[in-house]
Structures are given as C-alpha cells and as structure tokens.
N, C-alpha and C positions, 0 to 999 in steps of 0.2 A: 872482306868476304869474298867478294868478286875473284880478286886475285888468286885466293886460294881454290875456289873451284875451276879458275882457268888452269892452274898448275896440276890438279888431280884428272883434269881431261886432257893432259898434255900427249898422251899415248893413245888418242882417240880419233877415230874420223866419222865424218858425217854418216848417217845411216838412216834410212826409211824402212816402212813397213806398217803393217797391221796391228797396233798394240793391243787391240781387244783378242785379236787370233792369239798372241803368244801369251797373253795373261789365260785364256782358255786352255791351252796346250800344258802350261804349268799347270792349273787346276786338274787337267786330265792325267798328266803324269805321278802327281803326288797323290792322286785318288780322291781330291776333294770331293770331286762332281759326283762321284758316285755313291757317297754316305747317304744322302737323304736326311733323314733327321737325326741320325746317330749322331753322338757327341765323342769329342777326344779328351781322353783322361789322362794326364801324366803325372807321375809320380818322379822325384829328382831332387837335385841341388840346385842352388844358385850360390856362385862364390863371386862376392862384390868387393871390389878394392875400396879400402877406405881411405885411399890417398889424402884426401881432404883433411882427415885428424889423426894423420899417422905421426910419429916423434919425428920424422924427417920429412924434406919437401921433396926427396928424391928416392928411388927404390932401394931395398923391400920395403914395402906399404903392407900395413894391416889390411886383413880380408875378412869379411862376414861370410860364413858360410852357414846356409840356412836350407831346411828341408823345403820343398816345394811341393803341394798338391794344386795342380792346374787342370781346370777344365774349359773346353772352348766348343762352341755350337759355329759350325760352318755355315749353317742355314741362316743364322741372325748376326754372327760377327761379334757375339756375345762372349766374353771370357768371364771366369770367376779363380781369383787367385789367393791362394793363403801360403805366405813364405814365412819360415821361422827365420831366427837370429840367432849367431852363436859367435861370440869374439870377445878375446880377452877376459875371460872368466865370467862373460855375462853371456846369457842366452835367454830367449823367450819364444813367443809367437805373435807374429805380427796380426794386422787386422785381415779380414776377408774383404777384398775389392772385387765388386761386381761392374764391369765395363765394357763399353764400344770405344771406337775411334773418337766418338764426339761427345763422351760422357761418363763419369765414374761416379760410384756409390759404394758408400761401407756398408756392409752387410751387418744388420743388428738384429736383436732377438724379435723384435717387432716390425722389420721391415728394412728398407733401404734407405740411407741417408746421402743427399748429393753432398759430393765433396770436391771443390776445386784443387784440393791439394793434393787428394789421392790421384786426380786427373792428371795432374802435373807429373806424378810417379808414374801413371801407366803409360804415359808418353814415352818415359825411357825404358819400360821393359815390353811394351807390346810388341815391337818388332823383333824379339827373339823368337816369337812363333812365326815361323815362316808362312804357314797356313793363314794366319790373321792378314799377314802383308797382301797375299795373292786376294784374298777375299776383299780387303778394303779397296785394293786399286781396281778390282773388277767393279766393285758397287760404287766406285765414283766415277767410272766411266769417261776420266780426261786425259788419260794416259797417252803419251805419243812415243814412238820410237824416233831416239834423237842421235844416237851413234853408236860406235863399235869400239869397244875399248880391251886393251889387253889387261886382264886382272888374273893374279895368281895363276901365271904362265899360260894362259888361253884366251883367244878372243871370247869376248861378252858382247851379247846384244843390251843395249842400253834403253831402258823406257823411262821417262821423266812426266813427273807430273807436279802439280802444286799441292803440298799437302796442307794439313791443319795449323803448320807454322812455317811454311815455304816451299823451296823446291826441292824435290826428292827424284833420287835416281835409283832405280831396279836392274841389277844388272842379273840377265838371264842366259844361261848355257846355251848356245843354239843346237849342239849335237844332242843335248838330252832333254832340253825343255825346262830342265830345273832351275830356281832362283839362287843365286850364288850369294848376293849380299844387296843389302839397301843401304843407300849411300844419302847423308844430307848434314847439312850444317844444323847445330841446335845452339838456343841462348844457352848462356853460362853466367853465374853470379860473380866469378871471380874472374875469367878469362874473356869473358865478353860472348865469345861463339866458340864453339869446338866443332871440328869436323868429325863426325861419327859415323863408322860403318857397322851394321850389323851384317855378322858372316855367317854363313849355314854350312855346316862341315859334317863329316862323318854320318852320313845318311843311312836309316834302317829302314827296313821293310816290316810293316806290321799289316798282315793280312793282303790286302791289294791296295794298301796305302804306302806312302814313304813318308819319312819325317826326319829331319836333322837330329842324328843322337846328340850334337853339341852346338849350341849357337853362341857365338862370341858377341859383345859391345865392345868395339875398339874407337877410343877418342884419343884424337890428334897423335895416332900412331900406337898409342898404348892401350893393351887389353884392360878394361876395367871391371867387366863382368863377364861371366860363364854359365850358361845355364846347359847342366848336364842331366840327360834322361835315364833313369834306371828303370822304368816301367812305363809300357804306354798300352792303354786299352782304348776300344771302339765300344762303346756303351749305347744302349738305347737311352732316350730321353727320361722315360719312366724310373731309370735307375739310377738317376744323378740328382745331385741337388738342382733346384729349380734355376733355371738361367733367363731371367727376364728384368728388364729394366722401364723405368717410367719413361713415358713420352716427354720430350722437351722441346719447346718453341724453337730453340736455338743452339747451336752447340755451346758446351760449357766452356768456362774461362781454364786456363792452366795456371796454377797458384804455386810458390814455392813452399818448402816445408816451413811447418809454424816456427822453428826457431830462425829461420831467416828472414821472416815476415817483418820489415822496418816500420812497425808500429810506432805511434808517437810515443816518446820516452817520457817516464815520471822524472822529477827532480828528487833527489833526497840529500838533506844537508848535511855533510860532513863536518864541515867548520865555516867561518866567516866567508872563506875565498875556496871552499872544494866543495863539489857536489858529485853525486853518482847519478847517471843519466840511466834509467833502466826502463828497459820494455820487457815482454814476456820472454824475448829469446837470450839476451845480453844486458850486463851493465858495462858503462864506462865510466870512468873518473876523470873530471875536470879540474883542474885545479889553478887558480892564478897566483903565479909566484914571481916577484921581482918584475911585475908589468908583464911577465909573458903566461899565456894561457897554456897550460901542458895537457894535450889530450892524451890518456891513456887507452890504447886501442881504438880500431876503426872497423868496426863488425858490421857484416850484413850487406854492406854495398853502398853505392852512392846514395841511394833515397835517405839511409840512415845518417849517413856523415851530414847530408844537407840539414836534416833536424837538428844535428846536435851543433852546428853552427849557428843555427838560429836561436837554440837555446843559450850558447855560449855569448852571444851578443845581448840577450835580455840580461842573463846573470850578471856579466860584467861589462858594463856600459863603458862606452869609450874607445880609444884606439889601443890596441894590444897586440903584440907579436904573438904568435901560434907556434906551437911544436908539437910533432905528434912522437909518442912512445909506442913502439910495437913491442909487445912482451914475448909474443910465441908467434909461430907462422902456421897454425892450422887455416886452412884456406878460408870460412868464414869469419875468422877472427881478422883477417886482412883484406875483406873484400872493399873497404872503403878506404884503403889507402890511396887509389889513383886520385880520388876526389881532393884530399889535401894536398897530394904531390903536384897535380895540376894548378893548384893555387900558390906553389912557391913555398910550403910550409916544409921545413926540414924535419928529417925521421931520424929518431933514435931507435936503434933496434940491435940486437945481439951481432956481433961481428960476421957471424957465418951467414947472416941473413941477406946480404947486400945482392950475393946474384938473383937470388929467388925474388925478391922484391923488385930488382931492375927488370926480369923477365915479366912479371905481372905488369908493370908501368908499360913496358914495350906493346904488351898486347892490349892493354886499355886505353892508354893516353900516349901514343907514340911519340908526341911532340915534346912530352914532358920531361924534366930532367928531375933526377932522384937527387935531393942533397941528403946525403946520409952521414948519420954521425955513430960511429960503432961503439957498442958498448960491452967491455970485457968483463973483468972480475967486480968492479965497480967504477961508477962515474958520478961525481958530484955536479949536478947544476942548479942553476937559480941561486947562485952563491952559497951552495950548500943546503939551501932549504928542502930540496929534493936529492934523494940517493937514489942511484938506479944500481942493481947490482943482480950478478949471474944467481940462480938457484943451482944449477949444475951437479944436481944428484943424477942419479943413474937412470932415473923415470924423467926427469926434467931437463936434460940437456939441451942446450941452443934455445934457454927461456930465461928472462929476467923478472924480476920484480921490484918494487919502488917503496921507498919509506917516505913518506910525507913527514918532516919534522915538526912542522907547526901544528899539525893535528893529530901527531903520533900514530898515525894510520899507514900499515903495510897494505900497498895493492899487488896482490898475489896472483894475478894474470887470470890464468886457468886452472890454478895449481892447487886451490883449496874449492872443493866443490861440495864436501861434506862436514857439517859442524856437529855431529852426532857419533860418530865412528872413527878409529883409526884408519889411517891411509897413508901410503907409501908418499903420496904427494904432500900431504900435511907435514910429513916427517921432515922432508926434503925441503920445503919453504922453512921450517922451523930451525933446522940447521944451518940455512942461509941467513936468515936474520941474526942467530946468534954469531955467525962469522964475520959479519960486519957491524957488530957491538949494537945493536938497536934492541930497546924494549918496547915494542908498541902496547898500545892501548887497546886498539881494534884492528881490525882485518875487514878487507872487501875484497871480491873478486867477479869476475864475468858471471859467474853462476853463485855467488856467495854474497848473500845481504851484510850489511854493515854487522859485524857480529865482535863481541868481546875476546881481545887475546885471550883473557883467563878462561874463557871458556874453551878456547881451542888448546891451549898450551897442555893440558892434562891428558888430551888423546894423543899426542905427538911423542914420537922416539926422537929426542933430539940429540943424542949422543952416539957419535960415530957411526 
C-alpha cells in the first residue's frame, strides 16, 4: 500500500499552509456556509459497474443504472439516500439509508434500524457528494496541508487527514478554491486494497451555490461509479423528509454485504464422501475421491476458506491431498482462491481463467505460485470419478460444471439458481450434461440446494 501511495505522490512537492482556512474557502465558494438550515435535494442517476459479476473479468462490464433521490443537511452532515436498480431485465428500488460519516441506518416505517452493512455501502458512496466531504473534513478538524500535486493538468493543493479507515487526501484547486478529488486506499474483499479516487466534474450553479453535475468513483484507474445530477433543489428543512439519526456512543463498524459475510457454513450430506458446505451467501461442494479432497469453488474470502478447511479436516480425517476447482470467475466466487494457493493447492479452472487468477494472486499473496490445470471441453480427474466440463452456452461461456459419478450429482456452479421456472442458464447446463453423456439424479449449485434432476429437467430446453 505504501508503494502505491508513493507512486501516486511522485509528481508532488511538499507544501505548507492553513488547512482550516483552505476548507473554509471551499465551503464559501461552493455556497455551503451560507445555506443555514436549508437542505440539498438531488435527483439524478447513479451508474455503477457490475464488474464483479459480469460475464468476463475484462471490459465491457454490466452496469446498474438506478434513479437517485438524495437529501443532505450541511448543518448536521446527515444524508438520506434512496437509489433504484435496473440491470439485465431486473429492476427495483433499494432501501432508504440515513447516515453520517460515522453511522448508518435503514429507514423503516417505524423508525431507523442501525446497519453496519449499510454503513459499509455508505462509505463507498458518501464521497460522491463533494459537500459532504467538505463538511466532514471541517468537522474533523485534523486536516493538514501536506503537498502540492499536479492532477488533471493543473497544480492542486493537497490536504491530508486520517479518516475512518485510514489516510485520505483532498485535492483543492488553489485558483478557485473548489475540491477536485478525494483520494484514498480502500479495503476490498478480492484485491486486498484498491486505490480509489472520487472525482468532481462539470460544476453547476444553483442559486448562490455550486455543486458537481457529475461525480465519479475511480478504482485502480477504472471508473466504476458515476453520479449524474438531473435536478438540484435547495429546500427548507420543513419541506423535506426528517433528517435525524440516533446518537451512538462510538462510531459504527463497517460490514460487507450479507452475501459476502463468511458465517460458519452448515454441512449437507450428498453421499458417503461428498458434502455441500452452505451458509446464507454461498454453497460449496467438497468431495473425497481417490484420497484427494476436491473443493468446488472458494467464495467470500480467506475467512470462509479457513472455515471450509476446518470442516474438511473433520469430515475427512487423516492426510489427504487437496485440489480446488474454480467453476467461474465472478469476483465473490474466487475471493478465497488466494488462501488455497498460498497452501500449495493446485487449481483446476477454465483455460481462459489463468491470467485473471494470476493477477488476483499477485495482488493478495505476491509470493505464492499458482499451480494451474486448465479445463477445456472436458477433463476426467480422480480416475474418472469426477468429470469437469465446459458449460459453454452463450450465457455461460468461460464457466465449467462437474459431474460426481459416485453420487450422480451435477455441480452447476452459479448457473442454476431457480428450480421453479425456465432460465437460459438451466437450458445451457442441461445441454452440457447431455453433451458429456451423463444422466444425473441430483443437482446443486452455489445458490441452489440439492435438487432432484427430474424436477429441473422439465424446465429446461435441452435441444440445440
């Protein structure tokens, strides 16, 4: 992390000054200080990259485009956010989150419910509001002028503080007093840490105030979120939803989304030597075949992989070799791969996955060596007891499934999620199973409990 910060600072020179005065000037030129008790109301759209669950690990990525309703009180630092979601035939409305820099709550009919998960999400979107950043830095009172850096073609004065999760740098344009970007390192479940920049662009005037018409979140040099404003209103507090939060004795912890939480998995028996390890986020299959334990997928991260390894030792006592099968490359599905690679475990994965998995290992466990066994159309392992095969439909390229011949189970990766209605994913798994001439009795997947194949087969279009 230090090396990256030093690289970012390469075009900088030391500087001194009065950080409080610089921040007060930013509050003045943006008009925040003159608002009194008025609130900021924004309508617009947020476009968020779904790189972590796109069909490839390289661009173009899916995007989630959601309508935004946003309220902010400069006097208290409280924001109220409701964002919709629209992506790949799905649309809906998310929860309303009321938060400060130090705590977040989900708005319910009967009040506010404290949520560390919402607070984790708020940490990544709050800096998209330049006003909130200025207010938080003024309230904190610990900023210092540290350097002068060239950024986007002009020299900027850089203020530094220790924020809620580490060092942050705020770039201020000296000629105008406006903030240009917030810069910091952020923890990430797959990459370990990312260099994240919140960039403020296309400023617009609203009465006596100014606000970025567009704000961007840029992670490791790639834009992954954009807030685009369509309407801005300055309204009295009594014309807006109530913006108040309960007092807390200490700042709230940050939590990952529920699907990433590595809670202790339950064991579900498939056969004498096969089990599904399942928690509310993901299921994973473990099979002992010919004295090797095969682990199908490594989701959620190191802690989940560590818990899986403990279960494996209990379920299969004695000394066994271990091998990891990576069935597809969605980021949450491979977050535990570095844990196994660091222990010398070989990885079977789609042939095209080598470069991506190599980059993940380089970020997380730089000294580890990836022992990679590519899977093409099909590959027999454990003396043929297990068959790995590509699904290879148009919706499931670069993904594999597996057939456990002992238990007559097909492990369908992330590609059967619904056992009640036809889906293209199910069609393609069915065709792949037919292509390798297998007739399973049951199927299971990361989000599918053990299900009779006879229940799934009538839902699938398996012919061509």
